[in-house]
C-alpha positions in Angstrom: 117.0 99.1 109.2 119.8 97.7 106.9 122.1 97.8 109.9 119.7 96.0 112.2 117.9 93.4 110.2 119.3 90.3 108.5 118.1 87.4 106.4 115.9 85.0 108.4 114.9 87.5 111.0 111.4 87.9 112.4 110.2 91.5 112.7 107.1 93.3 113.7 106.0 96.4 111.8 103.4 98.2 113.9 101.7 101.1 112.2 102.6 99.7 108.8 100.6 102.3 107.0 100.6 101.5 103.2 103.7 99.4 103.6 106.8 101.5 102.9 108.8 100.0 105.7 107.0 96.7 105.4 108.5 96.3 101.8 111.9 97.3 103.0 111.8 94.9 105.9 110.5 92.2 103.6 113.5 92.4 101.4 115.9 92.5 104.4 114.6 89.4 106.1 114.4 87.5 102.8 112.5 84.3 102.1 113.6 82.7 105.3 112.3 85.6 107.5 108.9 87.0 108.1 107.4 90.4 108.7 104.2 90.8 110.8 102.6 94.1 109.6 99.9 95.7 111.8 97.7 98.4 110.5 94.2 99.1 112.0 92.9 101.9 109.9 90.4 100.3 107.4 91.1 102.4 104.3 94.8 102.2 104.9 94.7 98.4 105.3 93.2 98.1 101.8 96.2 100.0 100.4 98.7 97.9 102.4 97.2 94.7 101.2 97.1 96.0 97.6 100.8 97.0 97.8 101.8 93.6 99.2 99.9 91.8 96.4 101.2 94.1 93.7 104.8 93.4 94.8 104.1 89.7 95.1 105.2 89.7 98.7 105.0 86.3 100.4 106.9 86.7 103.6 104.6 89.4 105.2 101.6 88.6 107.4 99.2 91.6 107.4 97.3 91.9 110.7 94.4 94.5 110.4 94.5 95.3 114.1 96.0 97.7 116.5 98.7 97.1 119.1 97.6 97.7 122.7 98.1 96.2 126.2 95.2 93.7 125.9 93.0 91.9 123.5 89.7 93.7 122.8 88.5 96.7 120.8 89.1 100.4 120.8 87.8 103.4 118.9 90.2 104.7 116.2 89.9 108.2 114.9 91.4 109.9 111.8 90.8 112.7 109.2 89.4 111.6 105.9 91.4 114.2 103.9 94.7 113.9 105.8 97.6 113.9 103.4 99.4 111.6 105.9 97.3 108.5 106.1 99.3 107.2 109.1 97.8 109.7 111.5 95.0 107.6 113.0 94.9 107.5 116.8 93.0 106.2 119.7 92.5 109.8 120.8 89.9 112.0 119.1 91.0 115.5 118.3 89.4 118.5 116.6 90.5 117.4 113.2 89.0 113.9 113.4 86.0 113.3 111.2 86.2 109.5 110.7 86.2 106.7 113.2 85.9 102.9 113.5 85.9 100.3 116.2 89.1 98.2 115.6 90.4 95.0 117.2 93.4 95.3 119.4 96.2 92.7 119.8 99.3 92.4 122.0 102.8 91.7 120.8 102.8 88.7 123.2 99.7 87.3 121.7 101.2 87.6 118.2 104.3 85.7 119.3 102.2 83.0 121.0 99.6 82.6 118.2 102.2 82.4 115.4 104.7 80.3 117.5 107.5 82.8 116.9 110.8 81.6 118.3 112.6 84.9 118.2 111.7 88.5 117.5 114.6 90.5 116.2 113.1 94.0 115.8 109.9 95.9 116.6 109.2 99.1 114.6 106.4 101.2 116.0 104.8 104.2 114.3 101.6 104.1 116.3 100.8 107.8 117.2 101.3 107.8 120.9 100.3 104.3 121.7 103.8 103.1 122.3 103.4 102.6 126.1 100.3 100.5 125.6 102.0 98.4 123.0 105.1 97.8 125.2 102.9 96.9 128.1 101.5 94.2 125.9 105.0 92.9 125.1 106.1 92.0 128.6 107.0 88.4 127.9 108.5 89.2 124.5 110.8 91.9 126.0 111.9 89.6 128.8 112.6 86.6 126.6 113.8 88.1 123.3 115.0 91.6 124.0 114.1 92.8 120.5 115.5 96.0 119.1 112.8 98.7 119.3 112.5 101.5 116.8 109.9 104.2 117.5 109.3 108.0 117.5 108.8 110.7 120.1 106.4 113.2 118.6 103.4 115.3 119.5 101.0 112.4 119.6 102.4 111.2 122.9 101.0 114.3 124.6 97.4 113.3 123.8 97.8 109.7 124.9 97.9 110.4 128.6 101.2 108.4 128.8 104.3 110.5 128.7 107.4 109.6 126.7 109.3 109.4 130.0 107.0 106.5 131.0 108.1 104.7 127.8 111.8 105.3 128.6 111.4 104.1 132.2 109.6 101.0 131.1 112.2 100.0 128.5 115.0 100.6 131.0 113.4 98.0 133.3 114.6 95.5 130.7 118.1 96.9 130.5 117.6 98.9 127.3 119.8 101.7 126.3 118.1 104.4 124.2 119.6 106.5 121.4 118.3 109.2 119.1 118.8 108.6 115.4 120.2 111.4 113.2 119.3 111.9 109.5 122.1 109.6 108.4 121.0 106.7 110.7 123.8 107.2 113.3 123.0 106.7 117.0 123.5 109.8 119.1 122.9 110.8 122.7 119.2 110.6 123.5 117.5 113.9 123.6 114.4 113.3 125.7 112.9 116.7 125.2 113.0 116.9 121.4 110.8 115.0 118.9 113.0 112.4 117.2 113.3 108.9 116.0 114.6 106.5 118.7 116.2 103.1 118.8 116.3 101.0 122.0 118.9 98.3 122.3 119.1 95.8 125.2 122.4 95.4 127.0 121.6 91.7 127.4 
């Protein structure tokens, strides 16, 4: 993040959880930048808002909604006693014992509603919903070509959209994809292994 984000940048933190990366991004963009933090899971949103208030953060806009490919609502499922509170998904599994109907937004609608002139980076940790989110970012991808940081993990298997579809979609916009090693270096993309990924447009 330190290598990608500068003072004054506008970034989107999708799947903000309790705000770990939101706080980091807030410091990086500074007073002249802004972070739009999306977190749909109701109990987690409360902690996110508390952490922003406790740290006196003024350059973060918290949006308690989920990213998808259209405006509307979806069922969100999670496990109440999960040690990782960022595991809520649109797809119910055997461990899910909590659910809520949450509003969905698109990246394009956020850009339009907030009159954003340039999106520098989109960080996504949204448990397999990456393809839906990117479909809802068509105009943003075409106009701004933001850097995209996301993960390839087991959640994608449940979504019905393969990680290969995400890769193909991004390449339509001339993105080159890299895996990220534990030191933050870009390495050759390993499409078959769960990893953190950064996508950078050639244009």
